[in-house]
Backbone as a printed PyTorch tensor [residue, N CA C, xyz], in Angstrom:
tensor([[[  0.8440,  -1.1770,   0.0000],
         [  0.0000,   0.0000,   0.0000],
         [  0.8890,   1.2400,   0.0000]],

        [[  0.5650,   2.1560,  -0.8740],
         [  1.2770,   3.4210,  -0.9670],
         [  0.5190,   4.4680,  -0.1460]],

        [[  1.2570,   5.3170,   0.5440],
         [  0.6570,   6.3230,   1.4210],
         [  1.0580,   7.7200,   0.9550]],

        [[  0.0890,   8.6340,   0.9570],
         [  0.3450,  10.0440,   0.6610],
         [  0.2150,  10.8280,   1.9610]],

        [[  1.1430,  11.7470,   2.2130],
         [  1.1010,  12.5650,   3.4260],
         [  0.5460,  13.9320,   3.0690]],

        [[ -0.5330,  14.3340,   3.7740],
         [ -1.2080,  15.5980,   3.4890],
         [ -1.2450,  16.4770,   4.7320]],

        [[ -1.2260,  17.7960,   4.5120],
         [ -1.4310,  18.7390,   5.6130],
         [ -2.9300,  18.8630,   5.8420]],

        [[ -3.3650,  18.5860,   7.0590],
         [ -4.7930,  18.5820,   7.3850],
         [ -5.4470,  19.9540,   7.2180]],

        [[ -4.7040,  21.0280,   7.4130],
         [ -5.2940,  22.3710,   7.3760],
         [ -5.3740,  22.9600,   5.9670]],

        [[ -5.1730,  22.1530,   4.9390],
         [ -5.1870,  22.6840,   3.5650],
         [ -6.3560,  22.1600,   2.7400]],

        [[ -7.3270,  21.5040,   3.3470],
         [ -8.4020,  20.8970,   2.5620],
         [ -9.3030,  21.9350,   1.9090]],

        [[ -9.7870,  21.5720,   0.7500],
         [-10.7290,  22.3970,   0.0160],
         [-11.6120,  21.4880,  -0.8180]],

        [[-12.8250,  21.9100,  -1.0730],
         [-13.7850,  21.0750,  -1.7820],
         [-14.0200,  21.6050,  -3.1890]],

        [[-14.3100,  20.7020,  -4.1150],
         [-14.5630,  21.1040,  -5.4910],
         [-15.1490,  19.9460,  -6.2790]],

        [[-15.0980,  20.0790,  -7.5920],
         [-15.5780,  19.0400,  -8.4930],
         [-14.5240,  18.8170,  -9.5710]],

        [[-14.4210,  17.5960, -10.0390],
         [-13.4720,  17.2560, -11.0910],
         [-13.8990,  17.9330, -12.3910]],

        [[-12.9670,  18.5660, -13.0790],
         [-13.2830,  19.2380, -14.3440],
         [-13.6470,  18.2540, -15.4410]],

        [[-13.2710,  17.0160, -15.2910],
         [-13.5120,  16.0260, -16.3240],
         [-14.7750,  15.2060, -16.0770]],

        [[-14.8470,  14.5170, -14.9420],
         [-15.9740,  13.6070, -14.6850],
         [-17.0250,  14.2040, -13.7600]],

        [[-16.8080,  15.4100, -13.2550],
         [-17.7380,  16.1540, -12.3990],
         [-17.9750,  15.4980, -11.0400]],

        [[-17.1290,  14.5810, -10.6380],
         [-17.2630,  13.9390,  -9.3240],
         [-16.8170,  14.9150,  -8.2340]],

        [[-17.4060,  14.8190,  -7.0310],
         [-16.9420,  15.6630,  -5.9280],
         [-15.5440,  15.2340,  -5.4990]],

        [[-14.6900,  16.2110,  -5.2400],
         [-13.3250,  15.9240,  -4.8010],
         [-12.9620,  16.8070,  -3.6100]],

        [[-11.9710,  16.3590,  -2.8750],
         [-11.4060,  17.1110,  -1.7520],
         [ -9.9340,  17.3220,  -2.0780]],

        [[ -9.5180,  18.5860,  -2.0870],
         [ -8.1290,  18.9220,  -2.3820],
         [ -7.3380,  19.0290,  -1.0890]],

        [[ -6.1110,  18.5290,  -1.1120],
         [ -5.1780,  18.6900,  -0.0050],
         [ -3.8160,  19.0700,  -0.5690]],

        [[ -3.0240,  19.7430,   0.2500],
         [ -1.6260,  19.9780,  -0.1010],
         [ -0.8190,  18.8200,   0.4680]],

        [[ -0.0360,  18.1950,  -0.3900],
         [  0.8590,  17.1440,   0.0680],
         [  2.0410,  17.7720,   0.8040]],

        [[  2.7160,  17.0040,   1.6210],
         [  3.9020,  17.4930,   2.3210],
         [  4.9480,  17.9770,   1.3230]],

        [[  4.9380,  17.4110,   0.1220],
         [  5.8770,  17.8300,  -0.9260],
         [  5.5740,  19.2230,  -1.4790]],

        [[  4.3850,  19.7650,  -1.1580],
         [  4.0110,  21.0930,  -1.6310],
         [  3.0350,  21.0820,  -2.7950]],

        [[  2.7890,  19.9180,  -3.3870],
         [  1.8470,  19.8240,  -4.5130],
         [  0.4260,  19.6650,  -4.0020]],

        [[ -0.5380,  20.1580,  -4.7870],
         [ -1.9570,  19.9710,  -4.4770],
         [ -2.4000,  18.6430,  -5.0800]],

        [[ -3.2850,  17.9210,  -4.3760],
         [ -3.6860,  16.5960,  -4.8430],
         [ -5.1710,  16.3680,  -4.5610]],

        [[ -5.9170,  15.8120,  -5.5520],
         [ -7.3510,  15.5540,  -5.3620],
         [ -7.6080,  14.1580,  -4.7920]],

        [[ -8.5610,  14.0900,  -3.8740],
         [ -9.0260,  12.8220,  -3.3110],
         [-10.5220,  12.7140,  -3.5540]],

        [[-11.0200,  11.4920,  -3.6140],
         [-12.4460,  11.2810,  -3.8280],
         [-13.2410,  11.8790,  -2.6730]],

        [[-14.3010,  12.5840,  -2.9840],
         [-15.1710,  13.2040,  -1.9970],
         [-16.5620,  12.6410,  -2.1230]],

        [[-17.5370,  13.2230,  -1.5020],
         [-17.4710,  14.4820,  -0.7540],
         [-16.9370,  14.3160,   0.6660]],

        [[-16.8150,  13.0780,   1.1500],
         [-16.2960,  12.8640,   2.4970],
         [-14.7810,  13.0050,   2.5120]],

        [[-14.2530,  13.3430,   3.6520],
         [-12.8030,  13.4670,   3.7990],
         [-12.1710,  12.0810,   3.7920]],

        [[-10.9560,  11.9650,   3.2870],
         [-10.2820,  10.6710,   3.3270],
         [ -9.9880,  10.2650,   4.7740]],

        [[ -9.8940,   8.9800,   5.0000],
         [ -9.5990,   8.4450,   6.3270],
         [ -8.0900,   8.4340,   6.5260]],

        [[ -7.6500,   8.9930,   7.6440],
         [ -6.2250,   8.9900,   7.9630],
         [ -5.8500,   7.6410,   8.5620]],

        [[ -4.8240,   7.0080,   8.0010],
         [ -4.3280,   5.7520,   8.5340],
         [ -3.4820,   6.0000,   9.7750]],

        [[ -2.8720,   7.1840,   9.8060],
         [ -1.9890,   7.5800,  10.8970],
         [ -1.8740,   9.0920,  10.8410]],

        [[ -1.5420,   9.7160,  11.9490],
         [ -1.2940,  11.1590,  11.9620],
         [  0.0200,  11.4350,  12.6840]],

        [[  0.5660,  12.5880,  12.3680],
         [  1.7780,  13.0590,  13.0360],
         [  1.7670,  14.5790,  12.9670]],

        [[  2.6430,  15.2040,  13.7260],
         [  2.7780,  16.6570,  13.6720],
         [  4.1320,  17.0050,  13.0780]],

        [[  4.1220,  18.0130,  12.2000],
         [  5.3820,  18.5020,  11.6400],
         [  6.1770,  19.1370,  12.7810]],

        [[  7.4340,  18.7580,  12.9610],
         [  8.2160,  19.2320,  14.1110],
         [  8.3370,  20.7520,  14.2260]],

        [[  8.5760,  21.4430,  13.1150],
         [  8.8470,  22.8880,  13.2030],
         [  7.5920,  23.7320,  13.3790]],

        [[  6.4790,  23.3330,  12.7480],
         [  5.2660,  24.1630,  12.8090],
         [  4.1270,  23.5080,  13.5770]],

        [[  4.2650,  22.2590,  13.9230],
         [  3.2460,  21.4810,  14.6400],
         [  1.9560,  21.3110,  13.8440]],

        [[  2.0300,  21.4670,  12.5070],
         [  0.8520,  21.2360,  11.6640],
         [  0.5550,  19.7380,  11.6410]],

        [[ -0.7360,  19.4080,  11.6160],
         [ -1.1520,  18.0130,  11.5820],
         [ -0.9610,  17.4470,  10.1780]],

        [[ -0.3020,  16.3060,  10.0820],
         [ -0.0860,  15.6040,   8.8200],
         [ -0.8650,  14.2980,   8.8810]],

        [[ -1.6960,  14.0680,   7.8730],
         [ -2.4400,  12.8270,   7.7860],
         [ -1.8470,  11.9180,   6.7340]],

        [[ -1.8020,  10.6400,   7.0310],
         [ -1.3140,   9.6370,   6.0810],
         [ -2.5460,   9.0050,   5.4390]],

        [[ -2.6590,   9.1250,   4.1070],
         [ -3.8360,   8.6750,   3.3760],
         [ -3.4360,   7.5820,   2.3900]],

        [[ -4.2290,   6.5160,   2.3240],
         [ -3.9960,   5.4480,   1.3480],
         [ -4.1330,   6.0450,  -0.0500]],

        [[ -3.1620,   5.7990,  -0.9120],
         [ -3.1980,   6.3760,  -2.2570],
         [ -4.3870,   5.8680,  -3.0750]],

        [[ -5.0300,   4.7910,  -2.6480],
         [ -6.2220,   4.2930,  -3.3440],
         [ -7.3800,   5.2800,  -3.2350]],

        [[ -7.3300,   6.2080,  -2.2640],
         [ -8.3750,   7.2210,  -2.1200],
         [ -8.1420,   8.4230,  -3.0340]],

        [[ -7.0260,   8.4350,  -3.7410],
         [ -6.7260,   9.5130,  -4.6740],
         [ -7.7470,   9.5100,  -5.8080]],

        [[ -8.1560,  10.6800,  -6.2560],
         [ -9.0990,  10.7420,  -7.3710],
         [ -8.4460,  10.2500,  -8.6580]],

        [[ -7.1260,  10.3130,  -8.7380],
         [ -6.4270,   9.7860,  -9.9120],
         [ -6.6390,   8.2820, -10.0720]],

        [[ -6.9440,   7.5900,  -8.9860],
         [ -7.1580,   6.1430,  -9.0450],
         [ -8.5190,   5.7730,  -9.6390]],

        [[ -9.4760,   6.7170,  -9.6560],
         [-10.8340,   6.3980, -10.1120],
         [-11.3290,   7.2350, -11.2810]],

        [[-10.7320,   8.3700, -11.5450],
         [-11.1990,   9.2490, -12.6220],
         [-10.8830,   8.6340, -13.9820]],

        [[-11.8630,   8.5620, -14.8750],
         [-11.6000,   7.9830, -16.1880],
         [-10.6310,   8.8100, -17.0390]],

        [[-10.4590,  10.0790, -16.7260],
         [ -9.5690,  10.9500, -17.4960],
         [ -8.3570,  11.4070, -16.6940]],

        [[ -7.9350,  10.6260, -15.7190],
         [ -6.8370,  11.0330, -14.8370],
         [ -5.5570,  11.3480, -15.5970]],

        [[ -5.2820,  10.6140, -16.6670],
         [ -4.0370,  10.8340, -17.4060],
         [ -3.9540,  12.2190, -18.0490]],

        [[ -5.0760,  12.8470, -18.3560],
         [ -5.0370,  14.1750, -18.9590],
         [ -4.6760,  15.2580, -17.9340]],

        [[ -4.8430,  14.9670, -16.6470],
         [ -4.5470,  15.9620, -15.6330],
         [ -3.2310,  15.7010, -14.8910]],

        [[ -2.7390,  14.5060, -14.9630],
         [ -1.5060,  14.1490, -14.2820],
         [ -0.3380,  14.8420, -14.9630]],

        [[  0.4960,  15.4710, -14.1930],
         [  1.6600,  16.1570, -14.7530],
         [  2.7690,  15.1520, -14.9720]],

        [[  3.3720,  15.2270, -16.1260],
         [  4.4600,  14.3150, -16.4820],
         [  5.7970,  14.9290, -16.1010]],

        [[  6.6690,  14.1140, -15.6120],
         [  8.0280,  14.5820, -15.3130],
         [  8.8750,  14.4250, -16.5600]],

        [[  9.7120,  15.4030, -16.8450],
         [ 10.5640,  15.3260, -18.0480],
         [ 11.5890,  14.2140, -17.9660]]])
């Protein structure tokens, strides 16, 4: 199982531009924004606090990512050179 680490205080709600499904946006610890299936919040497998700022970090199963279920995920995924 792959885990994505998200900052809990960065959530935002929206809809997928492609399939119109409800999504929840979070900022990953890496600084990138990432969509998860909504409208409910993803379940945290584990939590921790960032040492310097004490922000809550949630560990989310990557299977909850909207990229795992959206039929057009490849058109939105950014490719690395």
